Residue, then its C-alpha position, 0 to 999 in steps of 0.5 A: m313381465p310388464s309387457m305381458l301383462l300390458s299386451g293382454l296375453m295373461l289378463p284380458m284387458t277387458l277383466g283388469p282395472a280401467w287404469l291397466d286397460v287405458l294403459s295396455h293401448f300405449m302397447p303394440f302388443r296388445y293389438l297383435v294378441d287381440a287380433v289372434r283371439a278375434a281370429f281364434v273365435g272366428s270374427y274375421a271382419s272386426s277392427a282388432l283383426l284389422y288393427g292387428v295386422l296393421v302392427a303386425a305389417a308395420f312391425a315387419v316393415l320396421s324389422v326388415t329395414f333396420c335389418t337391411r340396414a345392419f347387413r349393408r353395414s357389416a358386409a361394407 
């Protein structure tokens, strides 16, 4: 539940208190949610969409690396 709140999924962080907005910047899912909102509105050249794509790419690289190592260890 805290990750959903801090990502801005339930409440946009601009509508919440300032301390919650500051705290949510440490949650990487916030950037993904902001990117989806920006794409939905049609602002494809926004910085929110750029940060969201970068975070999604970083998650993809981390998950492929982790899963490749786990698969190699289980097959060995």
